[in-house]
C-alpha positions in Angstrom: 28.0 32.9 5.7 25.3 33.2 2.7 23.5 35.7 1.3 20.8 34.3 -0.9 19.6 35.9 -4.4 15.8 37.7 -4.2 14.7 34.4 -5.7 15.5 31.6 -3.0 14.2 33.8 -0.5 11.1 33.8 -2.9 10.9 29.3 -3.7 11.3 28.7 -0.1 8.6 30.7 1.6 6.3 29.4 -1.2 5.1 26.5 -1.0 3.5 25.8 -5.3 7.2 27.9 -6.4 8.5 25.5 -9.2 11.8 25.8 -7.1 11.1 25.3 -3.5 11.9 22.0 -2.4 15.6 22.3 -3.9 15.1 25.6 -2.1 14.5 23.8 1.6 16.7 21.5 0.6 19.5 24.5 0.4 18.1 25.9 3.2 18.1 22.7 5.9 21.1 20.2 4.1 23.6 23.2 2.0 23.2 26.3 4.4 25.7 28.0 6.5 25.1 28.8 9.9 23.9 31.9 9.4 21.0 33.5 6.2 21.5 37.0 5.7 19.3 39.6 4.1 20.3 42.5 2.4 18.4 45.8 1.8 17.8 44.8 -1.7 17.3 41.4 -1.0 14.9 42.6 1.6 13.0 45.0 -0.4 13.2 42.1 -3.4 11.6 40.1 -1.3 8.8 42.7 -0.4 8.0 43.5 -4.1 7.5 40.3 -5.4 6.3 38.4 -3.0 3.3 41.5 -3.5 3.7 40.6 -7.0 0.1 39.4 -8.8 1.7 37.9 -12.1 5.1 36.5 -9.9 2.2 34.5 -7.3 0.3 33.4 -9.7 -2.7 35.7 -9.1 -2.4 35.0 -5.4 -0.2 37.9 -4.4 0.8 38.9 -0.9 -0.8 42.6 0.8 1.6 44.6 2.0 1.1 43.5 5.0 1.4 39.6 5.4 4.7 40.0 3.0 6.4 42.3 5.6 5.3 39.1 8.0 7.1 36.2 6.0 9.9 38.4 6.1 9.1 39.5 9.6 9.3 35.0 10.2 12.8 35.1 8.2 14.1 37.8 10.5 12.7 36.2 13.8 14.4 33.1 13.0 17.8 33.0 15.2 19.8 31.7 12.2 18.8 34.8 9.8 20.0 38.4 10.2 19.9 41.7 7.9 23.3 42.7 7.4 24.5 46.5 6.5 26.5 47.6 3.2 30.0 46.3 4.3 32.9 47.9 3.8 34.8 48.2 0.6 31.1 47.2 -1.8 31.5 50.5 -3.5 34.1 50.1 -4.2 34.0 46.0 -5.4 31.0 47.1 -7.5 33.0 49.9 -9.4 35.3 47.1 -10.3 33.1 45.4 -12.3 31.5 48.5 -13.4 35.0 49.6 -15.4 35.6 46.6 -17.0 32.7 47.9 -19.3 31.3 44.8 -18.6 27.9 44.6 -17.3 24.8 45.5 -19.5 21.6 47.2 -18.1 19.8 44.9 -16.4 23.1 43.8 -14.2 22.5 46.3 -11.9 21.5 44.6 -9.4 23.0 41.9 -9.9 26.1 43.4 -9.7 25.5 45.3 -6.6 25.0 41.6 -4.9 27.7 40.3 -6.4 29.5 43.3 -4.8 28.1 43.4 -1.4 28.5 39.7 -1.0 32.1 39.9 -2.0 33.0 42.3 0.4 31.2 40.8 3.0 32.2 37.6 2.1 29.6 36.3 2.2 28.6 32.7 0.2 26.1 34.1 -2.2 23.3 32.0 -3.1 20.6 31.9 -6.3 19.1 30.2 -9.2 20.3 33.4 -11.5 23.4 32.2 -13.7 24.9 35.9 -14.5 26.2 35.6 -11.0 28.4 33.5 -12.8 30.0 36.0 -14.9 31.6 38.0 -11.5 35.2 37.1 -10.9 35.9 36.4 -7.0 32.9 35.7 -6.0 31.6 33.5 -3.9 29.1 31.3 -5.4 26.7 28.3 -4.8 24.4 27.7 -8.0 21.3 25.6 -7.0 20.1 24.0 -9.8 16.4 22.7 -10.2 
């Protein structure tokens, strides 16, 4: 099962996104049998899809963003995963290693969520390589 990062969901859903074709290739050729949102990736997708700067001056309305999210969720291969047991302990482990920067809170949470839940994290973001033991598919643009 894959846990795509927000940047993958957004790239897949926006046709003129610079990484759209790579996200499509991942979806159709490399993805696991099931893809999951967690609450953080769902809210991140909604936030970015309604952001004018991120969306090149053409943000979705709140309603349109929710409809886009709902369209993903209606697909049989897409689910919303609850926080897995052990997620906080995984997060604490990386925090106590004292290698996180203040900008990595969300990345650390997603990495912990993926590790604790046995998900493969999928992202365009290279920062995830710093999390030991993480099953990561880093998409190259």
